[in-house]
MIDREN-405294 format. One record per atom (N, C-alpha, C): residue in one letter; x negated, z negated, y. Coordinates in steps of 0.02 Angstrom, whole numbers, padded with zeros to 5 digits, always signed. Layout:
// MIDREN-405294
AXZY ...
END
This chain:
// MIDREN-405294
X-00047+00002-00055 X+00005+00004+00004 X-00046-00005+00064 X-00039+00048+00106 X-00077+00054+00163 X-00041+00022+00225 X-00085-00007+00264 X-00055-00046+00332 X-00044-00003+00380 X+00007-00005+00414 X+00022+00044+00476 X-00027+00021+00532 X-00048+00065+00570 X-00095+00055+00619 X-00046+00028+00681 X-00083-00014+00718 X-00043-00042+00778 X-00020+00015+00823 X+00036-00002+00858 X+00062+00055+00900 X+00009+00066+00959 X-00002+00127+00983 X-00049+00143+01034 X-00021+00199+01075 X-00017+00206+01142 X-00004+00256+01179 X-00074+00271+01223 X-00085+00334+01219 X-00142+00361+01259 X-00124+00376+01331 X-00152+00343+01379 X-00132+00350+01446 X-00192+00371+01488 X-00187+00372+01550 X-00238+00395+01593 X-00307+00366+01588 X-00309+00297+01574 X-00372+00258+01564 X-00405+00284+01507 X-00365+00295+01451 X-00397+00313+01384 X-00429+00387+01397 X-00384+00436+01428 X-00417+00501+01436 X-00480+00494+01478 X-00479+00456+01524 X-00540+00446+01560 X-00597+00428+01530 X-00584+00383+01483 X-00645+00360+01436 X-00666+00426+01389 X-00615+00459+01365 X-00629+00512+01320 X-00667+00563+01347 X-00648+00582+01415 X-00680+00638+01451 X-00759+00609+01467 X-00769+00550+01483 X-00834+00525+01500 X-00874+00531+01431 X-00843+00509+01377 X-00887+00518+01318 X-00903+00601+01299 X-00856+00641+01310 X-00873+00708+01307 X-00925+00728+01351 X-00925+00700+01408 X-00979+00726+01456 X-01047+00692+01441 X-01048+00630+01414 X-01122+00600+01411 X-01136+00598+01338 X-01093+00601+01287 X-01106+00600+01221 X-01094+00524+01195 X-01145+00479+01218 X-01149+00418+01207 X-01144+00370+01269 X-01104+00318+01267 X-01092+00272+01323 X-01095+00195+01292 X-01128+00153+01327 X-01120+00083+01306 X-01052+00054+01335 X-01042-00001+01310 X-00971-00035+01327 X-00978-00063+01401 X-01039-00073+01421 X-01043-00092+01496 X-01031-00023+01541 X-01063+00017+01526 X-01053+00093+01557 X-00978+00104+01575 X-00938+00099+01507 X-00879+00118+01499 X-00834+00075+01544 X-00855+00005+01548 X-00822-00035+01593 X-00825-00019+01668 X-00884+00007+01691 X-00893+00029+01757 X-00848+00094+01769 X-00847+00133+01719 X-00800+00201+01727 X-00723+00182+01723 X-00712+00132+01684 X-00644+00113+01682 X-00616+00074+01735 X-00659+00027+01756 X-00638-00007+01823 X-00596-00072+01810 X-00572-00081+01749 X-00528-00140+01734 X-00568-00193+01711 X-00532-00245+01672 X-00572-00308+01644 X-00601-00286+01587 X-00657-00322+01572 X-00691-00308+01509 X-00655-00331+01441 X-00612-00375+01451 X-00569-00400+01399 X-00520-00340+01382 X-00486-00317+01432 X-00440-00262+01421 X-00474-00200+01389 X-00532-00189+01413 X-00567-00127+01395 X-00587-00138+01317 X-00609-00200+01299 X-00628-00210+01228 X-00572-00186+01189 X-00509-00214+01196 X-00449-00211+01164 X-00427-00138+01164 X-00435-00102+01208 X-00422-00035+01216 X-00471+00009+01172 X-00534-00010+01169 X-00579+00027+01126 X-00565+00009+01053 X-00558-00050+01037 X-00536-00070+00968 X-00475-00024+00948 X-00427-00018+00986 X-00365+00023+00966 X-00380+00098+00964 X-00433+00120+01009 X-00451+00194+01009 X-00491+00208+00944 X-00526+00158+00931 X-00568+00169+00864 X-00522+00172+00796 X-00476+00123+00800 X-00427+00123+00740 X-00389+00188+00724 X-00380+00221+00780 X-00341+00287+00792 X-00384+00341+00787 X-00450+00329+00778 X-00500+00390+00774 X-00506+00424+00834 X-00501+00399+00886 X-00516+00427+00951 X-00585+00427+00975 X-00612+00362+00961 X-00686+00347+00974 X-00720+00320+00911 X-00782+00314+00911 X-00816+00284+00853 X-00882+00252+00869 X-00904+00203+00843 X-00965+00167+00848 X-01013+00203+00802 X-01062+00245+00832 X-01106+00281+00780 X-01131+00237+00725 X-01121+00257+00660 X-01139+00220+00599 X-01215+00235+00598 X-01264+00215+00630 X-01332+00239+00624 X-01378+00172+00627 X-01440+00185+00630 X-01491+00127+00637 X-01475+00097+00711 X-01444+00124+00754 X-01420+00096+00817 X-01375+00035+00801 X-01319+00048+00754 X-01270-00001+00745 X-01302-00056+00699 X-01358-00043+00658 X-01385-00099+00622 X-01429-00146+00661 X-01456-00108+00720 X-01496-00143+00759 X-01474-00178+00821 X-01402-00161+00831 X-01371-00172+00886 X-01388-00249+00922 X-01379-00301+00876 X-01376-00361+00900 X-01450-00377+00924 X-01500-00343+00902 X-01567-00361+00923 X-01586-00317+00977 X-01574-00257+00977 X-01608-00205+01029 X-01550-00169+01076 X-01489-00162+01056 X-01448-00113+01081 X-01388-00143+01100 X-01346-00120+01152 X-01274-00142+01170 X-01230-00107+01121 X-01166-00118+01126 X-01119-00084+01087 X-01112-00010+01122 X-01112+00039+01068 X-01123+00112+01101 X-01058+00142+01068 X-01027+00185+01104 X-00969+00230+01074 X-00976+00297+01092 X-00949+00338+01048 X-00954+00414+01046 X-00881+00439+01037 X-00876+00506+01048 X-00800+00534+01045 X-00803+00552+00971 X-00751+00532+00941 X-00732+00550+00875 X-00682+00618+00875 X-00676+00646+00816 X-00636+00705+00811 X-00567+00713+00836 X-00533+00657+00820 X-00462+00646+00858 X-00468+00648+00934 X-00516+00613+00955 X-00527+00611+01023 X-00532+00679+01061 X-00588+00719+01015 X-00594+00785+01040 X-00532+00831+01046 X-00494+00822+00989 X-00439+00863+00981 X-00394+00850+01037 X-00383+00783+01056 X-00337+00764+01107 X-00355+00802+01178 X-00423+00804+01189 X-00453+00829+01256 X-00447+00908+01251 X-00442+00934+01199 X-00423+01011+01188 X-00346+01020+01213 X-00305+00977+01179 X-00234+00982+01198 X-00218+00965+01274 X-00259+00914+01298 X-00244+00898+01364 X-00275+00935+01422 X-00337+00964+01406 X-00376+00991+01465 X-00391+01070+01448 X-00377+01086+01382 X-00387+01162+01372 X-00459+01174+01360 X-00508+01121+01374 X-00581+01129+01359 X-00601+01090+01304 X-00637+01127+01257 X-00658+01095+01204 X-00722+01079+01192 X-00740+01010+01186 X-00800+00974+01168 X-00823+01007+01109 X-00893+01005+01093 X-00920+01026+01034 X-00894+00992+00976 X-00845+01011+00937 X-00822+00974+00883 X-00853+00991+00820 X-00905+01031+00807 X-00938+01057+00758 X-00979+00991+00716 X-00951+00986+00656 X-00988+00915+00619 X-01002+00863+00663 X-00945+00845+00707 X-00954+00781+00750 X-00973+00720+00710 X-00938+00706+00657 X-00955+00650+00623 X-01027+00653+00599 X-01048+00703+00569 X-01123+00707+00546 X-01169+00694+00603 X-01153+00739+00660 X-01206+00725+00719 X-01204+00653+00742 X-01145+00622+00746 X-01151+00552+00774 X-01184+00516+00716 X-01185+00518+00660 X-01209+00486+00602 X-01284+00488+00600 X-01314+00543+00620 X-01381+00565+00623 X-01414+00536+00686 X-01384+00514+00737 X-01410+00496+00801 X-01458+00433+00782 X-01526+00444+00809 X-01575+00390+00804 X-01573+00335+00856 X-01603+00284+00855 X-01596+00236+00907 X-01630+00262+00967 X-01689+00302+00958 X-01721+00330+01017 X-01676+00383+01057 X-01646+00432+01017 X-01591+00472+01048 X-01531+00445+01090 X-01514+00387+01056 X-01444+00352+01086 X-01482+00315+01146 X-01543+00288+01141 X-01570+00248+01204 X-01584+00308+01262 X-01611+00357+01248 X-01621+00413+01295 X-01554+00433+01329 X-01504+00451+01288 X-01450+00477+01312 X-01408+00421+01357 X-01412+00353+01338 X-01385+00301+01381 X-01425+00299+01448 X-01489+00311+01452 X-01529+00313+01511 X-01506+00363+01555 X-01494+00427+01529 X-01469+00486+01563 X-01409+00474+01599 X-01360+00439+01556 X-01290+00415+01585 X-01302+00367+01646 X-01347+00316+01630 X-01353+00274+01684 X-01382+00300+01754 X-01428+00352+01742 X-01449+00388+01807 X-01389+00423+01836 X-01346+00465+01800 X-01293+00500+01830 X-01235+00461+01848 X-01227+00400+01819 X-01175+00356+01845 X-01201+00323+01914 X-01254+00317+01925 X-01279+00293+01992 X-01269+00343+02047 X-01284+00402+02025 X-01282+00462+02073 X-01203+00465+02085 X-01163+00467+02034 X-01088+00478+02048 X-01060+00420+02093 X-01076+00361+02081 X-01049+00301+02117 X-01075+00313+02195 X-01140+00322+02208 X-01162+00317+02267 X-01133+00385+02308 X-01138+00438+02269 X-01115+00505+02308 X-01042+00496+02327 X-00996+00467+02290 X-00932+00456+02302 X-00920+00413+02367 X-00967+00358+02368 X-00956+00320+02432 X-00976+00361+02483 X-01021+00408+02486 X-01048+00447+02551 X-00992+00505+02558 X-00944+00515+02511 X-00903+00575+02523 X-00940+00635+02506 X-00989+00631+02462 X-01026+00686+02445 X-01023+00706+02370 X-00979+00762+02360 X-00962+00786+02295 X-01028+00800+02251 X-01015+00766+02191 X-01081+00782+02133 X-01051+00833+02085 X-01082+00886+02078 X-01068+00938+02036 X-01114+00941+01978 X-01088+00914+01922 X-01123+00907+01857 X-01123+00978+01824 X-01174+00968+01772 X-01195+01029+01731 X-01124+01077+01715 X-01085+01035+01690 X-01021+01066+01657 X-00983+01110+01700 X-00986+01086+01774 X-00950+01132+01824 X-00999+01179+01852 X-01065+01165+01859 X-01113+01216+01885 X-01121+01273+01841 X-01097+01266+01770 X-01113+01317+01722 X-01084+01382+01746 X-01008+01372+01766 X-00965+01435+01778 X-01001+01469+01839 X-01039+01440+01874 X-01070+01483+01939 X-01143+01507+01920 X-01169+01497+01861 X-01225+01523+01839 X-01221+01603+01828 X-01263+01638+01836 X-01276+01702+01823 X-01238+01724+01752 X-01216+01778+01745 X-01179+01802+01679 X-01229+01791+01621 X-01286+01825+01627 X-01336+01818+01585 X-01358+01753+01552 X-01357+01694+01598 X-01375+01636+01583 X-01306+01601+01539 X-01250+01619+01566 X-01192+01592+01535 X-01185+01612+01467 X-01209+01669+01444 X-01204+01699+01380 X-01270+01678+01343 X-01318+01645+01366 X-01381+01633+01332 X-01373+01577+01283 X-01415+01575+01231 X-01412+01519+01182 X-01417+01448+01211 X-01458+01439+01263 X-01468+01373+01297 X-01464+01388+01379 X-01404+01385+01408 X-01406+01404+01474 X-01454+01351+01525 X-01455+01294+01500 X-01497+01245+01531 X-01579+01259+01535 X-01598+01295+01486 X-01667+01309+01475 X-01690+01353+01536 X-01753+01345+01552 X-01786+01388+01603 X-01843+01416+01583 X-01859+01480+01576 X-01913+01517+01536 X-01953+01553+01597 X-02016+01549+01580 X-02065+01590+01621 X-02070+01666+01599 X-02020+01710+01617 X-02030+01774+01590 X-02084+01814+01605 X-02125+01801+01667 X-02185+01843+01681 X-02245+01814+01650 X-02244+01759+01608 X-02306+01734+01576 X-02307+01766+01514 X-02381+01796+01501 X-02394+01832+01439 X-02449+01799+01397 X-02481+01741+01424 X-02530+01706+01395 X-02501+01654+01339 X-02532+01654+01283 X-02516+01613+01239 X-02532+01539+01231 X-02580+01522+01279 X-02603+01457+01283 X-02573+01411+01336 X-02515+01434+01372 X-02477+01388+01411 X-02400+01391+01391 X-02361+01339+01401 X-02297+01332+01391 X-02255+01394+01423 X-02196+01416+01402 X-02157+01459+01423 X-02089+01434+01441 X-02069+01386+01420 X-01996+01360+01430 X-01993+01287+01439 X-01935+01264+01468 X-01926+01182+01468 X-01851+01178+01470 X-01821+01124+01446 X-01755+01114+01438 X-01743+01046+01476 X-01709+01044+01538 X-01704+00979+01568 X-01649+00941+01532 X-01658+00872+01550 X-01610+00821+01524 X-01536+00829+01558 X-01540+00852+01621 X-01480+00857+01655 X-01490+00906+01721 X-01446+00951+01741 X-01440+00987+01797 X-01378+00966+01835 X-01390+00962+01901 X-01330+00932+01944 X-01347+00950+02021 X-01290+00960+02052 X-01298+00973+02128 X-01254+00921+02162 X-01277+00909+02230 X-01250+00864+02275 X-01227+00910+02336 X-01156+00904+02355 X-01132+00950+02407 X-01153+00913+02468 X-01207+00920+02502 X-01226+00890+02562 X-01184+00903+02627 X-01162+00961+02625 X-01119+00979+02678 X-01064+01037+02662 X-01033+01062+02706 X-00988+01110+02684 X-01019+01178+02659 X-01090+01187+02684 X-01119+01241+02675 X-01190+01233+02637 X-01202+01166+02623 X-01260+01149+02591 X-01262+01117+02537 X-01294+01141+02474 X-01296+01109+02407 X-01357+01097+02392 X-01375+01037+02369 X-01445+01015+02343 X-01437+01016+02268 X-01496+01049+02240 X-01498+01056+02171 X-01555+01012+02137 X-01532+00977+02078 X-01584+00939+02060 X-01586+00946+01979 X-01649+00946+01949 X-01656+00942+01876 X-01686+00879+01860 X-01657+00847+01808 X-01664+00772+01793 X-01705+00777+01733 X-01762+00740+01732 X-01804+00719+01671 X-01803+00650+01673 X-01771+00622+01621 X-01768+00548+01601 X-01820+00526+01550 X-01861+00485+01574 X-01915+00465+01535 X-01907+00392+01509 X-01901+00387+01446 X-01899+00321+01410 X-01967+00297+01389 X-02027+00331+01400 X-02088+00312+01391 X-02118+00325+01323 X-02081+00373+01285 X-02099+00385+01218 X-02133+00454+01227 X-02118+00502+01263 X-02153+00558+01273 X-02220+00555+01303 X-02273+00581+01281 X-02336+00580+01302 X-02335+00613+01377 X-02376+00588+01415 X-02391+00618+01484 X-02429+00685+01472 X-02478+00675+01436 X-02520+00727+01425 X-02546+00735+01356 X-02556+00799+01330 X-02583+00803+01262 X-02645+00851+01263 X-02682+00866+01221 X-02739+00893+01219 X-02720+00973+01236 X-02665+00994+01215 X-02650+01062+01233 X-02578+01058+01272 X-02564+01105+01318 X-02500+01116+01353 X-02445+01144+01303 X-02466+01185+01258 X-02423+01213+01212 X-02403+01171+01155 X-02353+01183+01115 X-02336+01144+01055 X-02285+01086+01078 X-02297+01025+01043 X-02254+00971+01060 X-02243+00958+01130 X-02191+00935+01144 X-02161+00918+01219 X-02215+00865+01246 X-02223+00873+01310 X-02259+00817+01352 X-02236+00828+01415 X-02245+00770+01462 X-02227+00781+01532 X-02261+00840+01567 X-02332+00841+01551 X-02369+00900+01582 X-02338+00966+01568 X-02312+00976+01510 X-02288+01039+01486 X-02223+01054+01528 X-02180+01009+01543 X-02130+01013+01588 X-02145+01025+01659 X-02193+00994+01681 X-02222+01005+01747 X-02238+01081+01756 X-02278+01099+01709 X-02317+01155+01709 X-02260+01215+01716 X-02201+01210+01675 X-02162+01257+01680 X-02107+01259+01738 X-02093+01198+01768 X-02054+01195+01827 X-02103+01220+01887 X-02164+01211+01895 X-02199+01226+01947 X-02214+01300+01949 X-02221+01332+01889 X-02232+01409+01884 X-02167+01437+01894 X-02106+01404+01873 X-02040+01437+01880 X-02021+01436+01953 X-02042+01391+01991 X-02034+01392+02064 X-02069+01438+02103 X-02130+01455+02081 X-02169+01506+02117 X-02150+01571+02102 X-02115+01589+02030 X-02096+01651+02021 X-02020+01661+02023 X-01988+01617+02051 X-01911+01614+02072 X-01870+01624+02004 X-01892+01590+01945 X-01852+01594+01891 X-01784+01562+01902 X-01796+01495+01946 X-01740+01471+01968 X-01680+01499+01987 X-01696+01552+02026 X-01647+01595+02061 X-01617+01636+02000 X-01653+01672+01960 X-01631+01718+01906 X-01590+01679+01858 X-01621+01617+01834 X-01585+01576+01788 X-01519+01543+01806 X-01529+01514+01861 X-01470+01459+01883 X-01443+01481+01944 X-01468+01530+01975 X-01435+01554+02051 X-01447+01508+02097 X-01496+01460+02090 X-01520+01411+02133 X-01573+01440+02184 X-01564+01431+02249 X-01610+01453+02302 X-01672+01399+02304 X-01649+01343+02289 X-01699+01281+02297 X-01672+01238+02243 X-01722+01192+02219 X-01710+01136+02173 X-01765+01088+02170 X-01759+01021+02153 X-01804+00971+02140 X-01801+00941+02080 X-01862+00917+02053 X-01863+00890+01985 X-01871+00822+02001 X-01828+00781+01968 X-01824+00709+01982 X-01844+00675+01909 X-01900+00634+01908 X-01925+00605+01849 X-01900+00525+01862 X-01853+00505+01820 X-01833+00432+01812 X-01856+00400+01747 X-01899+00349+01764 X-01934+00313+01705 X-01918+00242+01702 X-01942+00213+01647 X-01921+00144+01644 X-01978+00098+01673 X-02041+00123+01679 X-02096+00078+01693 X-02136+00112+01756 X-02143+00072+01807 X-02180+00091+01872 X-02242+00121+01860 X-02282+00095+01806 X-02352+00119+01791 X-02353+00189+01771 X-02294+00206+01740 X-02290+00273+01713 X-02291+00328+01773 X-02257+00306+01831 X-02257+00353+01886 X-02332+00367+01908 X-02378+00326+01913 X-02451+00337+01932 X-02475+00383+01887 X-02465+00377+01823 X-02499+00424+01767 X-02464+00490+01771 X-02402+00495+01785 X-02365+00555+01789 X-02382+00599+01853 X-02392+00561+01914 X-02415+00592+01985 X-02484+00620+01966 X-02523+00578+01936 X-02598+00604+01928 X-02609+00664+01889 X-02565+00671+01828 X-02564+00728+01787 X-02533+00787+01824 X-02486+00775+01863 X-02447+00831+01898 X-02495+00856+01955 X-02525+00816+01984 X-02573+00848+02034 X-02630+00890+02003 X-02648+00871+01940 X-02694+00917+01908 X-02674+00982+01894 X-02599+00989+01885 X-02571+01054+01871 X-02558+01088+01937 X-02531+01056+01981 X-02514+01089+02050 X-02576+01117+02098 X-02621+01062+02091 X-02678+01067+02133 X-02665+01046+02202 X-02602+01019+02228 X-02588+01003+02290 X-02524+00962+02290 X-02519+00925+02337 X-02449+00887+02343 X-02397+00934+02354 X-02340+00925+02328 X-02277+00966+02341 X-02214+00919+02336 X-02167+00944+02371 X-02094+00902+02366 X-02057+00931+02313 X-02080+00974+02269 X-02047+00993+02212 X-02029+00928+02161 X-02080+00877+02165 X-02073+00835+02105 X-02065+00760+02136 X-02015+00725+02120 X-02002+00660+02141 X-02001+00606+02080 X-02018+00548+02099 X-02019+00499+02039 X-01987+00427+02063 X-01957+00400+02009 X-01933+00334+02024 X-01916+00298+01961 X-01901+00234+01957 X-01879+00193+01903 X-01809+00188+01893 X-01783+00174+01832 X-01717+00161+01820 X-01695+00099+01859 X-01738+00045+01860 X-01722-00010+01890 X-01705-00011+01972 X-01757+00027+02004 X-01749+00032+02072 X-01681+00078+02083 X-01666+00126+02048 X-01611+00173+02050 X-01547+00119+02047 X-01546+00079+02001 X-01489+00031+01982 X-01486-00016+02043 X-01539-00047+02070 X-01541-00103+02116 X-01521-00074+02186 X-01549-00013+02202 X-01551+00017+02274 X-01498+00084+02287 X-01496+00115+02230 X-01453+00170+02227 X-01500+00227+02247 X-01470+00291+02229 X-01521+00349+02228 X-01528+00377+02296 X-01497+00354+02346 X-01507+00378+02424 X-01549+00335+02459 X-01575+00279+02427 X-01618+00239+02470 X-01689+00273+02462 X-01743+00246+02501 X-01805+00281+02496 X-01845+00254+02430 X-01822+00265+02373 X-01853+00242+02315 X-01890+00289+02280 X-01894+00359+02301 X-01921+00418+02272 X-01994+00425+02288 X-02036+00421+02239 X-02113+00425+02260 X-02133+00504+02252 X-02158+00536+02307 X-02177+00601+02307 X-02255+00607+02284 X-02278+00672+02283 X-02348+00683+02255 X-02405+00654+02312 X-02380+00635+02369 X-02434+00600+02409 X-02425+00532+02405 X-02389+00516+02355 X-02372+00442+02345 X-02333+00394+02399 X-02298+00436+02436 X-02253+00402+02486 X-02184+00397+02462 X-02151+00351+02481 X-02076+00338+02473 X-02037+00369+02515 X-01987+00413+02485 X-01946+00452+02529 X-01872+00447+02495 X-01825+00474+02534 X-01762+00473+02539 X-01740+00544+02498 X-01681+00556+02465 X-01664+00611+02444 X-01619+00650+02498 X-01608+00620+02553 X-01571+00646+02597 X-01608+00709+02632 X-01582+00759+02649 X-01612+00819+02660 X-01657+00804+02723 X-01639+00765+02771 X-01678+00757+02833 X-01739+00725+02822 X-01740+00689+02756 X-01804+00646+02749 X-01857+00687+02693 X-01836+00739+02675 X-01868+00777+02616 X-01911+00835+02648 X-01974+00840+02623 X-02014+00898+02648 X-01993+00957+02608 X-02000+01006+02627 X-01993+01075+02590 X-02029+01075+02527 X-01992+01096+02478 X-02024+01106+02412 X-02064+01164+02407 X-02116+01162+02364 X-02167+01222+02360 X-02224+01206+02400 
END
């Protein structure tokens, strides 16, 4: 004899949670609390009911086993939740092997994804307070050139004019987003979220990922205007957000070895500074090791 599930009605708050999970893939309960805006106790009950009805899931991975020691409670979109978003919004999250993909998520992947969400939520909150619309990757996508929209990975940027085999040719950002600074001005950003696991430098630029590899691609993409061809951006900046301040010094040193000169293209900060002061405070360190704001009036021209 099977027990009947508790009665449950999906409302606007539940849809808001599902849309956020579709957007970020994994979110902690504390992040969902900020998105929901209600009481923590009420959210906990709603998440429990949503899980019982197959709308959300706590990934059954090493993350769940280690949660009490190293990780917060983490939630992901489940198939019924994805199906509901298709019915409600007409936009389909990637539902292919959703259960298997969630189950294969490692602790490092979940932690990295949560950090990306933390950065983006900070931008969302502070941009909303300034009346400055944030345009995330999903909404920017439809403005990309047609060749990019039909490419296997539209976020990737490739150095099409490089023929050497001893240098990297492509990089995939952790996030691409824009801020509408005024009616006519849009500021574009590429986010690289650093958890400290990726080496800043390796013996070779090619092969396994490194911070230096990404810097090389972005620096050369800027000078050959790949960002214009790939994303339709006239300008962009690369934001490195890391967990440890010491990493910033190392990353700046290696970046200067590649660029050969200070440039406004690259900016660095920590996740703690972002959380404590917000993304529009002068928390960003440029290649001259000066702290600057992301406001257009305070930024030097990139390049």
